[in-house]
Residue, then its C-alpha position, 0 to 999 in steps of 0.5 A: m945339428k939341425f932337427g925337427f919338427l917343432t912349433d915351439k920357438k923357445s930358445f935356451e942354453c944349458n951348461s954345455f949345449k944350446i937349443a934354438p930355432i934356426p934362422e929359417f924357422d918362420d919359412a919352415l913353419g909357413e911351408f908346414y902349414e901350407s903343404v902338410h897333411v894333418s889330422n887331430g894333432w898328427f901330420y902325415g907323409p905326401e900322398e901317393e897313388l898306388k899302382k894297379s897291375s895291367i889286368e886291374v887297369k883294364k878291369f877297374k875304371d877308378r884310380g889306384p888307392i891314395n896312400c900317405s908315404s911311410f918314409f918322408r922328410i920335412n925341413p928342420t926347425h931347430e938346431i942343437t949346438s955344442d963345442t964339446y959333445t959328439e954327434e951321438h950325444l947330440r942325437f940322444l939329447i934331441l930324442g930326450y927333448g922330444f920326450l919332454q915335448g911329447l913329440y918324436l924329434t929327429p935330426a935333419r935328413y932322417s926320415y919320419l916313420g908314418r904319422t907323426a905328432y906335431e902338437p906339443g904334449k900329444l904323446n905324453g900329456l905334459l907341457l914344458l913351462g918356464s924353467d922346465y926346459i933347462n932343468g929337464m934337459e940338464t937332467i937328461d944330459q946328466f943321465y947320458l954323462s953318467a950312463s954306460t954305453e949299454e945304458r945309453n943305448q937301452m934308454f935311447s931304444s926305450i924312448h924311441w919306441y915309446l914315441i914311435g909306438q904311439s903312431h900305430q893305428f891299431d890298439w894292439d900294436r900300441f899295446d905291444a910297443q908299450y910292453k916292449v918299452l916296459d921291458g926295456l926300462y926293467k932291464l935298465s932299472g937294476v931291480r929283480a922280479n920273481n916273474h914277468a908279471s912282477r916287473p911293473v910292480e917292482l918298477a912302481r915300487k922302486y920309483n914310487v909310482k902308482l901301480p895301475p890296477w891292471a898291473e896288480l898281481d892276482s892271488t897266485g902272485k904270478q900273473s896280472k891282467l897285463s901279463k895275461q893280455r901280453n901272453e895272449l897277444v904274443h903267444e896266442a894271437k888274441y887281444g881282449g880274449h878274442p882274435i885280433g879285431y874281434s874284441y878289445p880289453d876293458e882296460n884303456y891301455s892306450l892311455e894308462f899304459t903310455s902314462f905309466n911308461t911316461k912316469l917310468i922313463a922320467a924317473t929312470l932319467g932322474v926327472k923330478t916332477p909331480y906327475l910321477h904321482a898322478e893317478p894312473n887314469n889321469r886324462e888332464y894335461w899337466g905342466w912338467d914342473i921339473g925340479t933340480 
């Protein structure tokens, strides 16, 4: 099964599958550099001029707005092969490999959804080095083999939304996406919390991950800055205590919430990495350093 888009030329073989660049890799990469619109580690769909109404054509002299297509395809760069695994299994491994790469990777002929990261580590702040490729992918494969159909589907949904959600332009949309990921991981975890605000506390305890200050419970034990922000956004159409766009929270959720979910996804998959113990506000790139 071919997939992409990935600039990393690493080829490696696990027990039951192999990942390698396709023979046309250099051509696909050359075409990408020549024709794709990029900015700050993201690539965008083809530009298209939006149509004006007949009345607008008469009144307005300038052309219609230029928009980047929200659904588009790019030639694949890699292929995953196996003698025994189903297509569903391979799609899960492709998405899991994307999680390790910090990129949204998709099978060939699937559409990209809006802007998409192309720099490895862009979405997770982590880089694959040495044995990380095999150790990481063997761990993800073992999760799939051991999980029930429902657990596989929930993990796929959580990783998918974790990656896709970061492509949103607005901070409140990225926050909403990561909160959905948190809830999905809570469902997978098997832990039980007394209330909604306690979910990240219990997840951090189970996986031995440092709890961000904004997820700590207040004196009532029933709410946190995170839960208050979530409730305001979902139920009151407010972000940072005001109507959307008028204010922002003091907390850096785009960095720290994503980082927290990165650790929780890795821990749920069984990926052993020192990054699980990184400070919540860490801004540096790390190597995965995945153990067996």
